[in-house]
C-alpha positions in Angstrom: 0.0 0.0 0.0 2.7 2.5 1.0 4.7 1.6 -2.1 1.8 2.1 -4.3 0.9 5.4 -2.6 4.6 6.7 -3.1 4.5 5.6 -6.8 1.2 7.4 -7.3 2.5 10.7 -5.9 5.5 10.6 -8.2 3.4 9.8 -11.2 0.9 12.6 -10.3 3.7 15.1 -10.0 5.0 14.2 -13.4 1.6 14.4 -15.0 0.9 17.8 -13.4 4.1 19.2 -14.7 3.5 17.9 -18.2 -0.1 19.3 -18.2 1.0 22.7 -16.9 3.1 23.4 -19.9 0.4 23.4 -22.6 -2.0 25.2 -20.2 0.5 28.0 -19.7 1.0 28.2 -23.4 -2.7 28.3 -24.0 -3.1 31.1 -21.4 -0.3 33.1 -23.0 -2.0 32.6 -26.5 -5.3 34.0 -25.2 -3.6 36.9 -23.5 -1.7 37.8 -26.6 -4.9 37.7 -28.8 -6.8 39.7 -26.2 -4.2 42.4 -26.2 -4.1 42.5 -30.0 -7.9 42.5 -30.5 -8.2 38.9 -31.8 -10.6 37.8 -29.0 -13.3 39.8 -27.5 -12.8 40.8 -23.9 -15.3 39.6 -21.4 -17.0 43.0 -20.9 -17.2 43.5 -24.7 -18.6 40.0 -25.1 -21.4 40.8 -22.7 -22.2 44.0 -24.7 -22.4 42.0 -27.9 -24.7 39.4 -26.3 -26.9 42.2 -24.9 -27.1 43.9 -28.3 -27.8 40.7 -30.1 -30.5 39.8 -27.5 -32.2 43.1 -28.1 -32.7 42.2 -31.8 -34.5 38.9 -30.9 -38.2 39.5 -30.3 -39.5 38.5 -26.9 -43.0 37.1 -26.7 -44.0 39.5 -24.0 -42.3 42.5 -25.3 -44.2 45.1 -27.5 -43.2 45.1 -31.1 -40.9 47.9 -32.2 -42.3 50.4 -34.7 -41.3 49.9 -38.3 -39.3 52.5 -40.2 -41.5 55.2 -41.8 -40.8 54.0 -45.3 -42.2 50.5 -44.4 -45.6 51.9 -43.1 -48.7 50.9 -45.0 -49.9 53.4 -47.6 -52.9 54.3 -45.6 -50.7 55.4 -42.8 -48.5 57.3 -45.1 -51.6 59.2 -46.3 -52.4 59.9 -42.7 -49.0 61.4 -42.2 -49.5 63.5 -45.3 -52.8 64.7 -44.0 -51.3 65.7 -40.7 -48.6 67.7 -42.4 -51.2 69.3 -44.6 -53.2 70.3 -41.5 -50.1 71.7 -39.9 -49.5 73.9 -42.9 -52.9 75.4 -42.6 -54.8 73.3 -45.1 -58.1 72.1 -43.6 -58.9 69.4 -46.2 -61.0 69.0 -49.4 -64.8 68.9 -49.6 -66.8 67.5 -52.5 -70.1 69.3 -52.5 -72.9 67.9 -54.7 -76.2 69.6 -55.0 -78.9 67.1 -56.1 -82.3 67.3 -57.7 -81.6 70.1 -60.1 -83.5 70.7 -63.3 -86.8 72.2 -62.3 -88.6 75.6 -62.5 -88.1 77.9 -59.6 -84.8 76.5 -58.4 -82.2 79.1 -57.3 -79.6 78.4 -60.0 -77.9 81.8 -59.8 -77.6 81.5 -56.0 -76.1 78.0 -56.4 -73.5 79.2 -58.9 -72.5 82.0 -56.6 -71.5 79.6 -53.8 -68.2 78.3 -55.3 -67.0 77.5 -58.8 -66.3 73.8 -57.8 -69.8 73.0 -56.7 -71.0 69.8 -58.4 -74.5 69.9 -59.9 -76.6 66.7 -60.2 -79.5 67.1 -62.6 -82.5 64.8 -62.7 -83.0 63.6 -66.3 -86.8 63.8 -65.9 -86.7 67.5 -64.9 -88.6 70.2 -66.7 -85.6 72.4 -67.4 -82.8 69.8 -67.8 -81.4 71.1 -71.1 -81.4 74.8 -70.1 -79.8 74.1 -66.7 -77.1 71.8 -68.2 -76.1 74.3 -70.8 -76.0 77.3 -68.4 -74.0 75.3 -65.8 -71.6 74.0 -68.4 -71.1 77.5 -69.9 -70.1 78.7 -66.4 -67.6 75.8 -66.0 -69.5 73.7 -63.4 -69.2 69.9 -63.2 -72.5 68.1 -64.0 -73.8 64.7 -63.0 -76.8 62.7 -64.2 -78.9 62.2 -61.0 -80.1 58.7 -62.0 -83.6 58.0 -60.6 -83.7 54.5 -58.9 -86.2 52.4 -57.0 -86.4 53.3 -53.3 -87.8 51.2 -50.4 -91.3 52.2 -49.4 -93.8 54.1 -51.7 -91.9 57.2 -52.7 -92.0 57.8 -56.5 -88.5 58.1 -58.0 -89.9 59.7 -61.2 -90.2 58.8 -64.9 -87.9 56.3 -66.4 -86.5 55.2 -63.1 -84.4 52.0 -62.6 -86.6 49.4 -61.0 -85.7 46.0 -59.6 -88.5 44.4 -61.6 -86.8 45.3 -64.9 -84.8 42.9 -67.0 -81.0 43.5 -67.4 -81.6 44.8 -70.9 -84.3 47.2 -69.7 -82.1 48.5 -66.9 -79.2 49.1 -69.3 -81.4 50.9 -71.8 -83.0 53.1 -69.2 -79.6 53.9 -67.7 -78.3 55.0 -71.1 -81.4 57.1 -71.9 -81.2 58.9 -68.6 -77.5 59.7 -69.0 -78.1 60.9 -72.6 -80.9 63.2 -71.3 -78.4 65.3 -69.3 -76.0 67.1 -71.6 -72.3 67.5 -70.5 -72.7 65.0 -67.6 -69.3 63.7 -66.5 -70.6 61.3 -63.9 -73.7 59.7 -62.3 -75.1 59.5 -58.8 -78.3 57.8 -57.7 -81.5 59.6 -56.9 -83.3 57.6 -54.1 -82.4 53.9 -55.0 -82.3 52.4 -51.5 -83.8 49.2 -52.9 -82.0 49.2 -56.2 -78.5 49.9 -54.9 -78.7 46.8 -52.6 -79.4 44.5 -55.6 -76.2 43.2 -57.2 -77.9 42.2 -60.5 -79.5 45.7 -60.9 -76.3 47.5 -60.1 -74.2 45.3 -62.4 -76.5 46.3 -65.2 -76.5 50.0 -64.3 -72.7 50.2 -63.9 -72.2 48.2 -67.0 -74.3 50.7 -69.1 -72.3 53.8 -67.9 -70.3 55.1 -70.9 -66.5 54.8 -70.7 -64.8 57.6 -68.9 -67.7 58.4 -66.6 -67.7 57.9 -62.9 -70.3 56.8 -60.4 -70.9 58.4 -57.0 -72.8 56.2 -54.5 -75.3 58.5 -52.7 -75.6 55.8 -50.1 -79.3 56.4 -49.4 -79.1 53.2 -47.4 -76.2 51.7 -45.4 -76.4 48.4 -47.2 -75.7 49.9 -50.6 -73.3 47.9 -52.7 -73.2 50.3 -55.6 -69.7 51.6 -55.1 -68.4 48.0 -54.6 -69.9 46.9 -57.9 -68.4 49.9 -59.6 -65.0 49.0 -58.3 -65.4 45.4 -59.4 -66.3 46.6 -62.9 -63.4 49.1 -63.0 -65.5 52.2 -63.0 -64.1 55.1 -61.0 -66.2 55.6 -57.9 -66.6 57.2 -54.4 -69.4 57.3 -51.8 -71.2 60.0 -50.0 -70.2 60.8 -46.4 -72.8 63.3 -45.2 -76.2 64.4 -46.2 -76.5 68.1 -45.4 -80.3 68.6 -45.3 -82.3 65.6 -44.3 -83.6 68.1 -41.8 -83.9 71.3 -43.8 -83.5 73.9 -41.1 -80.6 76.4 -40.7 -79.4 74.8 -37.4 -79.5 71.2 -38.7 -77.7 72.1 -42.0 -75.1 74.1 -40.0 -74.4 71.0 -37.8 -74.0 68.8 -40.9 -71.6 71.3 -42.5 -69.5 71.2 -39.4 -69.5 67.4 -39.6 -68.3 67.5 -43.2 -65.5 69.8 -42.2 -64.5 67.5 -39.4 -64.3 64.5 -41.7 -62.4 66.4 -44.3 -59.9 67.5 -41.7 -59.5 64.0 -40.3 -59.3 62.1 -43.6 -58.2 64.7 -46.2 -61.4 64.7 -48.1 -65.2 64.3 -47.5 -68.2 64.1 -49.8 -71.4 66.0 -48.9 -74.7 65.9 -50.7 -77.3 68.7 -50.3 -80.4 70.0 -52.2 -81.5 73.5 -53.4 -83.6 74.1 -50.3 -83.7 77.7 -49.0 -82.0 76.7 -45.7 -79.2 74.8 -47.5 -78.5 77.7 -49.8 -78.6 80.2 -46.9 -76.2 78.2 -44.6 -73.8 77.4 -47.4 -73.5 81.0 -48.4 -72.6 81.8 -44.8 -70.4 78.9 -44.0 -68.3 78.3 -47.2 -66.4 81.6 -46.9 -65.5 80.7 -43.3 -64.4 77.2 -44.3 -62.2 78.7 -47.1 -60.6 81.0 -44.5 -59.8 78.0 -42.4 -57.9 76.3 -45.2 -60.7 74.1 -46.6 -61.5 74.1 -50.3 -64.1 72.6 -52.6 -63.1 70.2 -55.3 -64.9 68.5 -58.2 -66.2 65.0 -57.9 -64.0 63.8 -60.8 -61.0 64.6 -58.6 -61.9 62.2 -55.8 -63.2 59.1 -57.6 -60.8 56.2 -57.8 
């Protein structure tokens, strides 16, 4: 036992000395590389690990914001709108006055509001041709205010688009109505709360609109699919945001004008539809100069359709 213990100690001492030589050499190698930048020092290594860890998403950490150039286009538009507001531009308003083409309507007063008011003429009116030529001569944009079947018992007028019609009858009536309004650049629906929810009817209507014309969905009912069908058929389109005078009093119209301005400021553009009622003409004559002073401006319907 003692002999073996003595031999073990000698062998261990020899092994230890032999092992120490390469370990010392390895230590000197690491030290030399550290001093010459070949190996990252421990503190720097921790910085690298921390920086790398910050690039790895944690399930509980909130996502980082993408760079501005990677934002969706709708957000980019929002940024542009914010910059526009900051520069004193309140937004753009498309103002359409419906139901024109009849005796006794205040056409001169309407034309004095703004040169970019859009005028929707009913093809079954009594003074269609006269109104269309006068408005066109003064540079106003004209729409055919296409009569369409409503819900309930209100009468949309002669040669209206009805859901009981065949596809050919709808297409023929659509073309006849548009041809009855000289210089029309676009179409919007008069009434039509029943017709604009019917895909077959709207496919026939939109399909009959001449090339180059646009369609504004008056949205007389929330379930209207008219604008969707127009997009599917590659016809330029947009949809109404606010009716100005469902209640035709000065106070009610003024509130609706304020709502249009709010939407235009928030989204860059808003579409309003009104009628040649005395209250509507009165309030617009008062409010439009104030809106222009705040940086809002009226634009033509053809400028907003996409």
